[in-house]
N, C-alpha and C positions, 0 to 999 in steps of 0.2 A: 515567504512568508514568517523569518526574519526577524523583517521591521516590522510586520504587523505585530508579532509579540513583545517589540521592544519600545511597539505606540499601546499597547497595549497595557502592559511593565507600568510606564510614564504615568497614564493617567491612576493608575494602583495610587504610587507613590502620590500624586499631588490630591487626592476625592480619599485616600483609602482613614478609614476607622476603626478602631474597635468594638464590637458590644455593647458594653461602656462607654462609649464617647471616644475617649483617648486618639490621641493622634496618635495615627503609628512611624515610630520612627525609622528611617533608613538601616537598621540593621534585627527592624524585625519582620515578620514571614504572619502571613493573612495565609487563612488556613480555607480551604477553597476543594469542598470536596475529596477526597481521600490523598489530595496534594496539596502541600505549601509553596507560598510564593516566598521568595526570597528574594526581599526588597533590600538586600545591602549586594547582589549580584549583580555584575558586569557583563555577565553570558545572555547571551540573547536566547532561550529559555530558562529561565526565570524557577522551574519548579523541580522540585526534588518531592522525590515518592517515599509517602510514612511504610517503617520497614515491617514484613511482616510476619506475622509471628506464627511458629508450628504449631500442634499442640502435639504428642504422647496419650497415644488414646488409653482407653484401660484394658487391662486382660482379662478376660474374662472366662478362658478354655472358648469358648467359640470359636473361633479360627484362627487359631494361633499363625497359619504362616500369614493369612493380612497382617496378623496384627507385628509379627516378625516385623514383614515390611514395614511395616511404617514406623516402626520402633528401628532399624537400620537409617528409613526414609529423615529422621526424624536425626541421631544421633548424626547422621552428619553434617545437617547444617548447620547446624552448631558446632561443629568440628567436636567430640563428645571425647576425650580420652578413655579408653576401651575401661580400666579401671574403671572410672568414673558409673560405666554404664547401667552395671547391675544395680547400684546401688540405688542410681535416678527411675530404675525399670521398677526396684519392689515397689517406691511411692506410686503406682498405676497398673495394682493388681490389684483386684474384686479381693474378699476374706480367705476363699477359698486358696486360692491361686496364690496367699500375702502366707498364709500355714504352711503351706508345701514348704516355699522357699524361706522360711522359717527353719523347716525343719533343715533342709539341705545343705542350710549356714551353719548351722549344730554340728552336721555332721562332715561339716569339709568342704562337699561335695564342689562345692564352688568355687570355680578360681576364676572367674571371667565370666565375658559376654559368651562366650562361645560356648562355655556348659552351662550359663543360663540357656541358650538357644537351642540343642542338643536335651536336657532336660525339658520343652517344652515339644519338643518331637517330640522323643521318647517316649512319655507318657500320653500318646494316642493322641494331643492337646494339650489338653492340661498336667500341673506342673503340683497332681495332687494328689498323696500318701493315699495308701490303700484303706492306714487306718483314720485318715480323718476322713469326715463326712458329713 
């Protein structure tokens, strides 16, 4: 298998050109689907995967446990520190949830991520105040 990959790699180095017709140099990469062929690699497997993008879904009070789980996965994936999680989460709230978030911030009720999770769960899934609808 390794010899076959080396053969393919050597063939790509000989005849590879960019979409603009320029010759590919030995330090170039060629995109092939979701992988890149590293032309400067001596490895038997000259491919590297593209980085994964994880998105934080919009919080809309409909399914708080699913959103909390998704947010935990997002923050764990990007190794987000606790003191940044509340701010980042506030960017991904619908209008009603964001108004409640702002009210709680002004009342100094949100100290960190665990407080925000408790607030989301404590209001029956929504973090909307009774006065804002």
